[in-house]
ChimeraX commands (.cxc) that place a marker at each C-alpha (Angstrom):
marker #1 position -0.05,-15.78,-18.19 radius 0.5
marker #1 position 1.72,-16.30,-15.31 radius 0.5
marker #1 position 1.04,-19.95,-13.91 radius 0.5
marker #1 position -0.25,-19.81,-10.13 radius 0.5
marker #1 position 1.04,-23.06,-7.73 radius 0.5
marker #1 position 2.22,-23.15,-4.21 radius 0.5
marker #1 position 5.39,-22.64,-2.93 radius 0.5
marker #1 position 6.40,-25.65,-0.54 radius 0.5
marker #1 position 8.64,-25.11,2.87 radius 0.5
marker #1 position 11.79,-26.80,4.12 radius 0.5
marker #1 position 10.11,-29.39,5.63 radius 0.5
marker #1 position 7.28,-29.94,3.18 radius 0.5
marker #1 position 5.01,-27.72,4.71 radius 0.5
marker #1 position 2.42,-25.67,2.57 radius 0.5
marker #1 position 3.43,-21.75,2.69 radius 0.5
marker #1 position 0.77,-18.85,2.86 radius 0.5
marker #1 position 0.09,-16.71,-0.19 radius 0.5
marker #1 position 0.22,-17.42,-3.72 radius 0.5
marker #1 position 2.92,-18.75,-6.32 radius 0.5
marker #1 position 3.20,-16.49,-9.58 radius 0.5
marker #1 position 5.44,-18.11,-11.98 radius 0.5
marker #1 position 7.78,-16.56,-15.13 radius 0.5
marker #1 position 6.97,-18.27,-18.56 radius 0.5
marker #1 position 8.95,-21.12,-19.19 radius 0.5
marker #1 position 11.84,-19.45,-21.68 radius 0.5
marker #1 position 14.77,-18.43,-18.21 radius 0.5
marker #1 position 12.67,-17.09,-15.38 radius 0.5
marker #1 position 15.22,-14.36,-14.05 radius 0.5
marker #1 position 15.16,-14.51,-10.40 radius 0.5
marker #1 position 12.47,-14.28,-7.63 radius 0.5
marker #1 position 10.14,-12.08,-5.20 radius 0.5
marker #1 position 9.42,-12.63,-2.49 radius 0.5
marker #1 position 5.78,-10.05,-2.60 radius 0.5
marker #1 position 4.67,-8.45,0.49 radius 0.5
marker #1 position 0.76,-6.82,0.74 radius 0.5
marker #1 position -0.83,-4.00,2.11 radius 0.5
marker #1 position -2.50,-3.83,5.69 radius 0.5
marker #1 position -5.43,-4.64,3.08 radius 0.5
marker #1 position -4.09,-7.99,3.10 radius 0.5
marker #1 position -3.44,-10.16,0.24 radius 0.5
marker #1 position -5.99,-8.58,-2.00 radius 0.5
marker #1 position -7.12,-8.42,-6.17 radius 0.5
marker #1 position -4.52,-5.68,-6.50 radius 0.5
marker #1 position -1.34,-7.09,-4.86 radius 0.5
marker #1 position -1.94,-10.45,-6.22 radius 0.5
marker #1 position -2.17,-8.49,-9.67 radius 0.5
marker #1 position 1.79,-6.72,-9.05 radius 0.5
marker #1 position 2.49,-10.17,-8.65 radius 0.5
marker #1 position 1.30,-11.58,-12.16 radius 0.5
marker #1 position 2.82,-8.39,-13.55 radius 0.5
marker #1 position 6.46,-9.29,-11.97 radius 0.5
marker #1 position 5.95,-12.37,-13.35 radius 0.5
marker #1 position 5.35,-11.64,-17.28 radius 0.5
marker #1 position 8.80,-9.90,-16.42 radius 0.5
marker #1 position 10.15,-13.02,-16.06 radius 0.5
marker #1 position 10.41,-13.36,-12.30 radius 0.5
marker #1 position 9.20,-16.09,-9.98 radius 0.5
marker #1 position 7.17,-14.22,-7.28 radius 0.5
marker #1 position 5.65,-15.49,-4.86 radius 0.5
marker #1 position 2.72,-12.95,-2.74 radius 0.5
marker #1 position 3.39,-14.47,0.90 radius 0.5
marker #1 position -0.46,-13.66,3.17 radius 0.5
marker #1 position 0.42,-13.01,5.99 radius 0.5
marker #1 position -3.25,-13.13,7.34 radius 0.5
marker #1 position -3.42,-16.09,6.50 radius 0.5
marker #1 position -6.92,-15.65,4.02 radius 0.5
marker #1 position -8.21,-12.21,5.81 radius 0.5
marker #1 position -8.44,-9.33,3.59 radius 0.5
marker #1 position -10.06,-5.92,4.00 radius 0.5
marker #1 position -11.66,-2.97,2.50 radius 0.5
marker #1 position -12.75,-0.88,5.12 radius 0.5
marker #1 position -9.41,1.06,7.21 radius 0.5
marker #1 position -10.60,0.42,10.46 radius 0.5
marker #1 position -10.50,-3.24,10.04 radius 0.5
marker #1 position -7.46,-3.07,8.43 radius 0.5
marker #1 position -5.61,-0.82,10.97 radius 0.5
marker #1 position -6.70,-3.51,13.20 radius 0.5
marker #1 position -5.61,-6.40,11.34 radius 0.5
marker #1 position -2.55,-4.91,11.33 radius 0.5
marker #1 position -1.96,-4.19,15.51 radius 0.5
marker #1 position -2.31,-7.90,16.00 radius 0.5
marker #1 position 0.22,-8.79,13.35 radius 0.5
marker #1 position 2.64,-10.40,15.23 radius 0.5
marker #1 position 5.68,-9.37,13.65 radius 0.5
marker #1 position 8.35,-12.38,14.48 radius 0.5
marker #1 position 6.30,-14.87,13.32 radius 0.5
marker #1 position 6.13,-12.51,10.17 radius 0.5
marker #1 position 9.56,-11.87,9.95 radius 0.5
marker #1 position 9.88,-16.11,10.31 radius 0.5
marker #1 position 6.90,-16.63,7.39 radius 0.5
marker #1 position 8.58,-14.18,5.20 radius 0.5
marker #1 position 12.23,-15.62,5.84 radius 0.5
marker #1 position 10.49,-19.22,4.90 radius 0.5
marker #1 position 9.63,-17.80,1.57 radius 0.5
marker #1 position 12.72,-16.69,0.68 radius 0.5
marker #1 position 14.79,-19.90,1.38 radius 0.5
marker #1 position 11.94,-22.02,-0.64 radius 0.5
marker #1 position 12.23,-19.53,-3.55 radius 0.5
marker #1 position 15.79,-20.42,-3.57 radius 0.5
marker #1 position 15.91,-24.04,-2.97 radius 0.5
marker #1 position 13.38,-24.10,-5.82 radius 0.5
marker #1 position 15.79,-22.04,-8.21 radius 0.5
marker #1 position 18.80,-23.75,-7.66 radius 0.5
marker #1 position 22.04,-23.13,-6.85 radius 0.5
marker #1 position 22.99,-19.56,-7.43 radius 0.5
marker #1 position 19.18,-18.11,-8.27 radius 0.5
marker #1 position 18.72,-15.02,-6.75 radius 0.5
marker #1 position 16.39,-13.53,-4.53 radius 0.5
marker #1 position 14.50,-10.25,-3.78 radius 0.5
marker #1 position 11.76,-8.62,-1.63 radius 0.5
marker #1 position 9.02,-6.29,-1.92 radius 0.5
marker #1 position 6.73,-5.09,-0.08 radius 0.5
marker #1 position 3.92,-2.18,0.10 radius 0.5
marker #1 position 3.06,0.56,2.34 radius 0.5
marker #1 position 2.97,-2.22,5.91 radius 0.5
marker #1 position 4.77,-4.98,3.56 radius 0.5
marker #1 position 7.67,-1.70,2.91 radius 0.5
marker #1 position 8.55,-1.66,6.52 radius 0.5
marker #1 position 8.56,-5.61,6.90 radius 0.5
marker #1 position 10.48,-5.54,3.46 radius 0.5
marker #1 position 13.20,-3.47,5.56 radius 0.5
marker #1 position 12.69,-5.54,8.04 radius 0.5
marker #1 position 13.11,-8.82,6.17 radius 0.5
marker #1 position 16.33,-6.93,4.63 radius 0.5
marker #1 position 17.88,-6.51,8.09 radius 0.5
marker #1 position 17.21,-10.00,9.27 radius 0.5
marker #1 position 18.25,-11.78,6.24 radius 0.5
marker #1 position 21.55,-11.29,4.77 radius 0.5
marker #1 position 21.29,-13.59,1.27 radius 0.5
marker #1 position 19.02,-11.38,-0.01 radius 0.5
marker #1 position 19.66,-9.84,-3.61 radius 0.5
marker #1 position 17.23,-6.79,-3.40 radius 0.5
marker #1 position 15.70,-5.08,-1.01 radius 0.5
marker #1 position 12.64,-2.97,-2.82 radius 0.5
marker #1 position 10.37,-0.95,-0.44 radius 0.5
marker #1 position 6.99,1.34,-1.57 radius 0.5
marker #1 position 6.38,3.87,1.42 radius 0.5
marker #1 position 7.27,1.61,4.20 radius 0.5
marker #1 position 9.40,2.21,7.22 radius 0.5
marker #1 position 10.25,-0.16,9.99 radius 0.5
marker #1 position 9.69,0.87,13.70 radius 0.5
marker #1 position 13.35,2.57,15.44 radius 0.5
marker #1 position 14.24,-0.89,17.06 radius 0.5
marker #1 position 14.41,-2.56,13.67 radius 0.5
marker #1 position 18.38,-2.24,12.48 radius 0.5
marker #1 position 18.11,-0.65,8.75 radius 0.5
marker #1 position 21.97,-1.15,9.62 radius 0.5
marker #1 position 22.26,-4.74,9.11 radius 0.5
marker #1 position 20.78,-4.86,5.00 radius 0.5
marker #1 position 23.24,-6.73,3.21 radius 0.5
marker #1 position 21.72,-6.26,-0.31 radius 0.5
marker #1 position 21.05,-3.13,-2.40 radius 0.5
marker #1 position 17.98,-0.88,-1.58 radius 0.5
marker #1 position 15.24,0.76,-4.01 radius 0.5
marker #1 position 12.98,2.84,-1.88 radius 0.5
marker #1 position 9.97,4.66,-3.62 radius 0.5
marker #1 position 8.38,7.34,-0.80 radius 0.5
marker #1 position 5.76,9.68,-1.12 radius 0.5
marker #1 position 6.59,13.78,-0.89 radius 0.5
marker #1 position 2.80,13.96,0.78 radius 0.5
marker #1 position 2.36,11.56,3.30 radius 0.5
marker #1 position 1.49,11.75,6.90 radius 0.5
marker #1 position 3.31,8.17,7.95 radius 0.5
marker #1 position 6.01,7.67,6.07 radius 0.5
marker #1 position 6.79,10.98,6.72 radius 0.5
marker #1 position 9.97,13.67,4.51 radius 0.5
marker #1 position 11.76,13.64,7.83 radius 0.5
marker #1 position 11.80,9.95,8.60 radius 0.5
marker #1 position 12.99,9.02,5.00 radius 0.5
marker #1 position 15.25,11.36,4.81 radius 0.5
marker #1 position 16.99,10.09,8.55 radius 0.5
marker #1 position 16.44,6.74,6.74 radius 0.5
marker #1 position 18.06,7.61,4.17 radius 0.5
marker #1 position 20.61,8.84,5.96 radius 0.5
marker #1 position 20.96,5.83,8.53 radius 0.5
marker #1 position 21.70,3.28,5.30 radius 0.5
marker #1 position 24.41,5.47,3.42 radius 0.5
marker #1 position 26.33,5.77,6.86 radius 0.5
marker #1 position 26.02,2.33,6.74 radius 0.5
marker #1 position 27.35,2.13,3.63 radius 0.5
marker #1 position 24.53,0.17,2.94 radius 0.5
marker #1 position 24.01,1.20,-1.10 radius 0.5
marker #1 position 20.77,2.85,-1.13 radius 0.5
marker #1 position 18.66,4.84,-3.64 radius 0.5
marker #1 position 15.17,6.35,-2.55 radius 0.5
marker #1 position 13.25,8.00,-4.52 radius 0.5
marker #1 position 10.40,10.54,-3.28 radius 0.5
marker #1 position 7.20,11.74,-5.34 radius 0.5
marker #1 position 5.04,14.36,-5.87 radius 0.5
marker #1 position 2.47,11.98,-4.47 radius 0.5
marker #1 position 0.06,10.48,-1.59 radius 0.5
marker #1 position 0.61,7.83,0.29 radius 0.5
marker #1 position -0.11,4.62,-1.68 radius 0.5
marker #1 position 0.31,6.36,-4.56 radius 0.5
marker #1 position 0.66,2.81,-6.67 radius 0.5
marker #1 position -2.69,1.28,-5.73 radius 0.5
marker #1 position -4.43,1.39,-9.08 radius 0.5
marker #1 position -7.55,0.31,-6.88 radius 0.5
marker #1 position -7.23,3.85,-4.71 radius 0.5
marker #1 position -8.69,6.64,-7.53 radius 0.5
marker #1 position -8.37,9.20,-4.42 radius 0.5
marker #1 position -4.33,8.35,-3.93 radius 0.5
marker #1 position -3.26,6.75,-6.77 radius 0.5
marker #1 position -1.22,8.59,-9.56 radius 0.5
marker #1 position -0.50,7.26,-13.01 radius 0.5
marker #1 position 2.68,9.03,-13.94 radius 0.5
marker #1 position 4.18,8.02,-10.43 radius 0.5
marker #1 position 2.87,4.79,-10.48 radius 0.5
marker #1 position 4.70,4.15,-13.74 radius 0.5
marker #1 position 8.05,5.90,-12.90 radius 0.5
marker #1 position 8.34,3.78,-10.05 radius 0.5
marker #1 position 7.22,0.46,-11.93 radius 0.5
marker #1 position 9.61,0.85,-14.27 radius 0.5
marker #1 position 12.34,1.71,-11.58 radius 0.5
marker #1 position 11.28,-1.48,-9.47 radius 0.5
marker #1 position 11.68,-3.71,-13.32 radius 0.5
marker #1 position 14.79,-2.38,-14.17 radius 0.5
marker #1 position 16.64,-2.28,-10.76 radius 0.5
marker #1 position 15.13,-6.28,-10.22 radius 0.5
marker #1 position 16.84,-7.09,-13.79 radius 0.5
marker #1 position 20.18,-5.62,-12.90 radius 0.5
marker #1 position 20.36,-7.22,-9.21 radius 0.5
marker #1 position 18.92,-11.19,-10.24 radius 0.5
marker #1 position 19.68,-11.08,-13.62 radius 0.5
marker link #1:1,2 radius 0.2
marker link #1:2,3 radius 0.2
marker link #1:3,4 radius 0.2
marker link #1:4,5 radius 0.2
marker link #1:5,6 radius 0.2
marker link #1:6,7 radius 0.2
marker link #1:7,8 radius 0.2
marker link #1:8,9 radius 0.2
marker link #1:9,10 radius 0.2
marker link #1:10,11 radius 0.2
marker link #1:11,12 radius 0.2
marker link #1:12,13 radius 0.2
marker link #1:13,14 radius 0.2
marker link #1:14,15 radius 0.2
marker link #1:15,16 radius 0.2
marker link #1:16,17 radius 0.2
marker link #1:17,18 radius 0.2
marker link #1:18,19 radius 0.2
marker link #1:19,20 radius 0.2
marker link #1:20,21 radius 0.2
marker link #1:21,22 radius 0.2
marker link #1:22,23 radius 0.2
marker link #1:23,24 radius 0.2
marker link #1:24,25 radius 0.2
marker link #1:25,26 radius 0.2
marker link #1:26,27 radius 0.2
marker link #1:27,28 radius 0.2
marker link #1:28,29 radius 0.2
marker link #1:29,30 radius 0.2
marker link #1:30,31 radius 0.2
marker link #1:31,32 radius 0.2
marker link #1:32,33 radius 0.2
marker link #1:33,34 radius 0.2
marker link #1:34,35 radius 0.2
marker link #1:35,36 radius 0.2
marker link #1:36,37 radius 0.2
marker link #1:37,38 radius 0.2
marker link #1:38,39 radius 0.2
marker link #1:39,40 radius 0.2
marker link #1:40,41 radius 0.2
marker link #1:41,42 radius 0.2
marker link #1:42,43 radius 0.2
marker link #1:43,44 radius 0.2
marker link #1:44,45 radius 0.2
marker link #1:45,46 radius 0.2
marker link #1:46,47 radius 0.2
marker link #1:47,48 radius 0.2
marker link #1:48,49 radius 0.2
marker link #1:49,50 radius 0.2
marker link #1:50,51 radius 0.2
marker link #1:51,52 radius 0.2
marker link #1:52,53 radius 0.2
marker link #1:53,54 radius 0.2
marker link #1:54,55 radius 0.2
marker link #1:55,56 radius 0.2
marker link #1:56,57 radius 0.2
marker link #1:57,58 radius 0.2
marker link #1:58,59 radius 0.2
marker link #1:59,60 radius 0.2
marker link #1:60,61 radius 0.2
marker link #1:61,62 radius 0.2
marker link #1:62,63 radius 0.2
marker link #1:63,64 radius 0.2
marker link #1:64,65 radius 0.2
marker link #1:65,66 radius 0.2
marker link #1:66,67 radius 0.2
marker link #1:67,68 radius 0.2
marker link #1:68,69 radius 0.2
marker link #1:69,70 radius 0.2
marker link #1:70,71 radius 0.2
marker link #1:71,72 radius 0.2
marker link #1:72,73 radius 0.2
marker link #1:73,74 radius 0.2
marker link #1:74,75 radius 0.2
marker link #1:75,76 radius 0.2
marker link #1:76,77 radius 0.2
marker link #1:77,78 radius 0.2
marker link #1:78,79 radius 0.2
marker link #1:79,80 radius 0.2
marker link #1:80,81 radius 0.2
marker link #1:81,82 radius 0.2
marker link #1:82,83 radius 0.2
marker link #1:83,84 radius 0.2
marker link #1:84,85 radius 0.2
marker link #1:85,86 radius 0.2
marker link #1:86,87 radius 0.2
marker link #1:87,88 radius 0.2
marker link #1:88,89 radius 0.2
marker link #1:89,90 radius 0.2
marker link #1:90,91 radius 0.2
marker link #1:91,92 radius 0.2
marker link #1:92,93 radius 0.2
marker link #1:93,94 radius 0.2
marker link #1:94,95 radius 0.2
marker link #1:95,96 radius 0.2
marker link #1:96,97 radius 0.2
marker link #1:97,98 radius 0.2
marker link #1:98,99 radius 0.2
marker link #1:99,100 radius 0.2
marker link #1:100,101 radius 0.2
marker link #1:101,102 radius 0.2
marker link #1:102,103 radius 0.2
marker link #1:103,104 radius 0.2
marker link #1:104,105 radius 0.2
marker link #1:105,106 radius 0.2
marker link #1:106,107 radius 0.2
marker link #1:107,108 radius 0.2
marker link #1:108,109 radius 0.2
marker link #1:109,110 radius 0.2
marker link #1:110,111 radius 0.2
marker link #1:111,112 radius 0.2
marker link #1:112,113 radius 0.2
marker link #1:113,114 radius 0.2
marker link #1:114,115 radius 0.2
marker link #1:115,116 radius 0.2
marker link #1:116,117 radius 0.2
marker link #1:117,118 radius 0.2
marker link #1:118,119 radius 0.2
marker link #1:119,120 radius 0.2
marker link #1:120,121 radius 0.2
marker link #1:121,122 radius 0.2
marker link #1:122,123 radius 0.2
marker link #1:123,124 radius 0.2
marker link #1:124,125 radius 0.2
marker link #1:125,126 radius 0.2
marker link #1:126,127 radius 0.2
marker link #1:127,128 radius 0.2
marker link #1:128,129 radius 0.2
marker link #1:129,130 radius 0.2
marker link #1:130,131 radius 0.2
marker link #1:131,132 radius 0.2
marker link #1:132,133 radius 0.2
marker link #1:133,134 radius 0.2
marker link #1:134,135 radius 0.2
marker link #1:135,136 radius 0.2
marker link #1:136,137 radius 0.2
marker link #1:137,138 radius 0.2
marker link #1:138,139 radius 0.2
marker link #1:139,140 radius 0.2
marker link #1:140,141 radius 0.2
marker link #1:141,142 radius 0.2
marker link #1:142,143 radius 0.2
marker link #1:143,144 radius 0.2
marker link #1:144,145 radius 0.2
marker link #1:145,146 radius 0.2
marker link #1:146,147 radius 0.2
marker link #1:147,148 radius 0.2
marker link #1:148,149 radius 0.2
marker link #1:149,150 radius 0.2
marker link #1:150,151 radius 0.2
marker link #1:151,152 radius 0.2
marker link #1:152,153 radius 0.2
marker link #1:153,154 radius 0.2
marker link #1:154,155 radius 0.2
marker link #1:155,156 radius 0.2
marker link #1:156,157 radius 0.2
marker link #1:157,158 radius 0.2
marker link #1:158,159 radius 0.2
marker link #1:159,160 radius 0.2
marker link #1:160,161 radius 0.2
marker link #1:161,162 radius 0.2
marker link #1:162,163 radius 0.2
marker link #1:163,164 radius 0.2
marker link #1:164,165 radius 0.2
marker link #1:165,166 radius 0.2
marker link #1:166,167 radius 0.2
marker link #1:167,168 radius 0.2
marker link #1:168,169 radius 0.2
marker link #1:169,170 radius 0.2
marker link #1:170,171 radius 0.2
marker link #1:171,172 radius 0.2
marker link #1:172,173 radius 0.2
marker link #1:173,174 radius 0.2
marker link #1:174,175 radius 0.2
marker link #1:175,176 radius 0.2
marker link #1:176,177 radius 0.2
marker link #1:177,178 radius 0.2
marker link #1:178,179 radius 0.2
marker link #1:179,180 radius 0.2
marker link #1:180,181 radius 0.2
marker link #1:181,182 radius 0.2
marker link #1:182,183 radius 0.2
marker link #1:183,184 radius 0.2
marker link #1:184,185 radius 0.2
marker link #1:185,186 radius 0.2
marker link #1:186,187 radius 0.2
marker link #1:187,188 radius 0.2
marker link #1:188,189 radius 0.2
marker link #1:189,190 radius 0.2
marker link #1:190,191 radius 0.2
marker link #1:191,192 radius 0.2
marker link #1:192,193 radius 0.2
marker link #1:193,194 radius 0.2
marker link #1:194,195 radius 0.2
marker link #1:195,196 radius 0.2
marker link #1:196,197 radius 0.2
marker link #1:197,198 radius 0.2
marker link #1:198,199 radius 0.2
marker link #1:199,200 radius 0.2
marker link #1:200,201 radius 0.2
marker link #1:201,202 radius 0.2
marker link #1:202,203 radius 0.2
marker link #1:203,204 radius 0.2
marker link #1:204,205 radius 0.2
marker link #1:205,206 radius 0.2
marker link #1:206,207 radius 0.2
marker link #1:207,208 radius 0.2
marker link #1:208,209 radius 0.2
marker link #1:209,210 radius 0.2
marker link #1:210,211 radius 0.2
marker link #1:211,212 radius 0.2
marker link #1:212,213 radius 0.2
marker link #1:213,214 radius 0.2
marker link #1:214,215 radius 0.2
marker link #1:215,216 radius 0.2
marker link #1:216,217 radius 0.2
marker link #1:217,218 radius 0.2
marker link #1:218,219 radius 0.2
marker link #1:219,220 radius 0.2
marker link #1:220,221 radius 0.2
marker link #1:221,222 radius 0.2
marker link #1:222,223 radius 0.2
marker link #1:223,224 radius 0.2
view
């Protein structure tokens, strides 16, 4: 089972979130995991533990600092109130802490869902030291220059999505490829948040399994 502990930043500060540690027999790199607009809930913690069982050290960052919700209106309020500059700084602190914790040569990926997917691409643009970037159905605002991303990108998007619409996904893919960012974007015949098994109205088991396999294989290849 994945063990949980705290992650400490460079200045000795405790970082907001939950650390799921890989089994003692050889960690295969580290992952910063970013929650949806619901906050760091049981679903995301479960994803962190699944990644840890695959051999990765995982820090599920808590950008809401203890707040979670199941109400869409409240989630929208939490998202609206989020300071993206502060969130970006917290993500960088987490990736830096994982590198320091793992020692020389530790490779770090960042992965997020929905709001977290958008922040994943933001972090990729801001941190040239990342080794892999994995957004699930999230695209940042136009002001974020995704052409600055240097790490390989594996994206998962739904064909039936009013937020990350097919046109926006196509535009993102074209922008990344024009900038020669190594990017592989997959489209699934599913709805937004199809990976979230706590939401039966959108959960798509077959697509979720395929996206998971692609993600784990990608992370093993890039973090090795």
